[in-house]
C-alpha positions in Angstrom: -13.8 -19.5 4.6 -10.9 -18.7 7.1 -10.4 -15.1 8.4 -7.8 -13.1 7.3 -7.4 -10.9 10.6 -7.9 -7.7 8.8 -11.6 -7.1 9.9 -11.6 -3.8 11.6 -7.8 -3.1 11.3 -6.8 0.5 10.1 -4.2 0.6 7.5 -2.3 3.8 6.0 -1.8 3.3 2.4 0.5 5.8 0.3 0.4 6.3 -3.7 -3.0 5.4 -3.3 -4.2 7.7 -6.2 -4.5 4.6 -8.6 -2.7 1.6 -10.1 -1.2 -0.5 -7.4 -1.9 1.6 -4.5 -5.6 2.0 -5.4 -6.1 -1.6 -5.8 -4.7 -2.0 -2.2 -7.0 0.2 -0.6 -10.0 -1.5 -2.5 -9.1 -4.9 -1.5 -8.1 -4.1 2.1 -11.6 -2.4 2.3 -13.1 -5.5 0.7 -11.6 -7.6 3.7 -13.0 -5.2 6.3 -10.2 -3.0 7.1 -10.4 0.9 7.7 -8.2 2.8 5.3 -6.3 6.3 5.2 -5.6 6.5 1.5 -2.7 9.2 0.9 -1.0 10.6 -2.5 0.8 13.7 -3.2 -2.1 14.3 -5.7 -5.1 14.7 -3.9 -7.3 14.9 -6.8 -6.1 11.2 -7.8 -7.9 9.9 -4.6 -11.2 10.9 -6.0 -11.9 7.7 -7.3 -12.2 6.0 -3.9 -15.0 7.7 -3.1 -17.2 5.1 -4.4 -16.3 3.0 -1.4 -18.5 2.3 1.7 -18.8 5.5 3.7 -16.6 5.9 6.8 -14.6 2.9 5.6 -11.8 5.2 3.5 -10.6 8.8 4.6 -8.3 10.4 2.1 -5.4 12.8 2.4 -2.8 14.6 0.5 0.8 13.4 1.4 4.0 14.3 0.1 6.3 11.3 1.4 9.4 13.0 1.0 8.3 15.5 4.1 9.0 13.7 7.2 7.3 16.3 9.2 4.3 15.9 7.3 4.1 12.0 7.4 4.9 12.2 11.3 2.0 14.7 11.5 -0.5 13.2 9.7 0.4 9.4 11.5 -0.1 11.4 14.9 -3.1 13.2 14.0 -5.0 9.8 12.6 -3.8 8.1 15.6 -5.3 10.9 18.2 -8.6 11.1 16.3 -9.1 6.9 15.2 -6.7 4.9 17.4 -3.8 3.0 16.5 -2.7 2.3 12.9 -2.2 -1.6 12.4 -0.8 -1.7 9.0 1.4 0.2 6.7 1.8 -0.2 2.9 4.5 2.1 0.9 3.3 2.2 -2.9 4.6 5.9 -3.7 7.1 5.7 -6.3 8.2 7.5 -9.5 10.2 6.0 -12.6 13.4 7.3 -14.0 14.5 5.9 -17.4 17.6 8.2 -18.2 21.1 6.4 -18.8 23.3 6.8 -16.1 25.2 9.4 -18.1 22.1 11.4 -18.6 20.7 11.5 -15.3 21.0 14.8 -13.4 21.6 15.3 -9.6 18.2 16.7 -9.3 16.5 13.6 -10.9 18.6 11.2 -8.7 17.8 12.8 -5.5 14.0 13.2 -6.4 14.0 9.3 -7.4 15.6 8.4 -3.9 13.6 11.2 -2.3 10.2 9.6 -3.0 11.1 5.8 -3.8 13.7 5.4 -0.9 13.5 8.2 1.6 9.4 7.8 1.7 9.8 4.5 2.8 11.8 5.3 5.3 9.8 8.1 6.6 6.3 6.3 6.4 7.8 2.9 8.2 9.6 4.8 10.6 6.4 7.0 11.9 4.3 3.9 12.0 6.9 1.8 13.4 7.6 4.1 16.2 4.0 3.7 17.2 3.7 0.1 16.6 6.5 -0.8 19.1 4.3 0.7 21.8 1.4 -1.9 21.2 3.6 -4.5 19.9 1.6 -5.3 16.7 1.3 -4.5 13.1 2.5 -5.4 9.6 4.2 -3.1 7.4 4.6 -4.0 3.3 7.0 -2.0 1.0 6.2 -2.3 -2.8 9.4 -2.3 -4.4 9.9 -3.9 -7.7 11.9 -6.7 -9.4 14.4 -4.1 -10.5 15.5 -4.2 -7.3 17.1 -7.8 -8.1 18.1 -7.7 -11.4 20.0 -4.6 -13.5 18.0 -2.6 -15.8 19.3 -0.8 -19.0 18.1 2.9 -18.5 16.6 2.4 -15.1 19.8 3.1 -12.5 18.3 5.6 -10.6 15.0 3.7 -9.8 16.4 0.5 -9.8 19.2 1.6 -6.9 16.4 3.4 -5.0 14.1 0.0 -5.1 17.1 -1.8 -4.2 17.7 0.5 -1.1 14.2 0.7 0.0 14.1 -3.5 -0.1 17.2 -3.8 2.2 15.9 -0.9 4.6 12.8 -3.2 4.6 14.4 -6.0 5.7 16.7 -4.5 8.0 13.8 -2.7 10.0 12.2 -6.1 10.1 14.9 -7.7 11.9 14.7 -4.8 14.7 10.7 -5.2 14.9 10.7 -8.9 14.6 11.2 -9.6 18.5 8.2 -7.3 19.1 6.0 -9.4 16.9 5.8 -6.6 14.1 6.4 -8.2 10.4 8.0 -6.1 7.5 8.1 -7.6 3.9 8.3 -6.7 0.7 6.5 -7.4 -2.6 8.6 -6.7 -5.7 6.1 -6.6 -8.9 7.4 -6.9 -12.4 5.8 -5.1 -15.4 2.4 -4.3 -14.2 -0.3 -2.5 -16.1 -0.1 0.9 -14.6 0.3 4.5 -16.1 4.1 4.1 -15.0 4.3 0.9 -17.5 2.2 2.2 -20.3 4.1 5.6 -20.2 7.0 3.9 -21.7 5.2 2.3 -24.3 5.7 4.0 -28.1 2.8 2.3 -29.6 -0.1 -0.3 -29.1 2.6 -3.0 -29.2 4.0 -2.2 -26.1 2.8 -4.9 -24.2 3.8 -7.6 -26.4 7.0 -6.1 -26.6 7.5 -6.6 -22.8 6.1 -9.7 -22.7 8.5 -11.0 -25.4 11.6 -8.9 -23.7 14.6 -7.5 -25.5 18.0 -8.8 -26.6 19.2 -5.4 -27.1 18.5 -4.1 -23.6 19.5 -7.6 -22.1 15.9 -7.8 -20.6 14.3 -11.1 -20.2 10.8 -11.8 -21.2 7.7 -12.8 -18.8 7.4 -16.6 -19.1 3.8 -16.5 -18.0 3.1 -14.7 -21.1 1.0 -11.7 -19.6 1.5 -8.7 -17.7 0.4 -8.2 -13.7 -2.7 -6.3 -13.4 -2.6 -4.0 -9.9 -5.0 -6.3 -8.5 -2.4 -9.6 -8.9 0.0 -7.1 -7.0 -2.5 -6.2 -4.2 -3.6 -9.5 -3.5 0.3 -10.5 -2.7 0.3 -7.3 -0.5 -2.7 -8.2 1.4 -1.7 -11.5 2.0 1.4 -10.5 3.7 -0.7 -8.0 5.8 -3.0 -10.8 6.8 -2.9 -13.2 9.8 -2.4 -16.4 7.1 1.3 -14.7 6.6 1.7 -14.7 10.4 5.1 -16.3 10.2 6.6 -14.2 7.3 8.8 -11.4 8.0 11.6 -10.0 5.8 10.5 -11.9 2.9 10.8 -10.6 -0.5 8.1 -11.8 -2.9 8.3 -11.3 -6.8 5.0 -10.7 -8.5 6.5 -10.6 -12.0 5.4 -13.8 -14.0 8.8 -15.3 -13.7 10.5 -12.6 -15.3 13.2 -12.4 -13.1 13.6 -16.2 -12.8 13.4 -16.0 -9.1 10.8 -16.1 -6.4 
């Protein structure tokens, strides 16, 4: 098997307390990386304790707090050396209509989904520039590329994070640092299942909804967190060594684009 180039690398992953973030951490460890796994809910990181000793360090991190992000990255690099890889997974959802969206909800969605990506990416990019090495992946959403009913704040924040990541990729490309986006569709995580009214929720998502102008999923199934994690880790790896500013949709064809 060809090596991925991830063996011995150090990665920082946000939103690692479950779902896609946890799956990314586990796959990176499988590939031989050392991971600093973070989440705003420290207790949610407890399941990662079953991973090999010394391969994962956990830390509470609120990505909305720029100073906390800088302090954690600085401390990690002083104690363990450079961080080679960064994955921004932390995100929150709002399903309010625009006319019912409060200023507080709008600002908080952007604070996590967009500002958080900015804070983490900036902190890592500042240090990666020195060594002229590294790779960053932002986990966005297919909602960044297609209008969604009652998801304006979420979709807008993800679209902003997507374009930010592409612009950062353009700035860092001359230094050999790659920045890419993975855009999942409906994925079996608490964020998704929390929107379901009953056990028929999955089939309704797969079928789509004419009432809300939402297409179904051509592959006929929801993504798993592992499906998305595989795409993330591929883009971090040497196998994606000539890919930057990419926006990879992992949605079973739901948005009818790649």
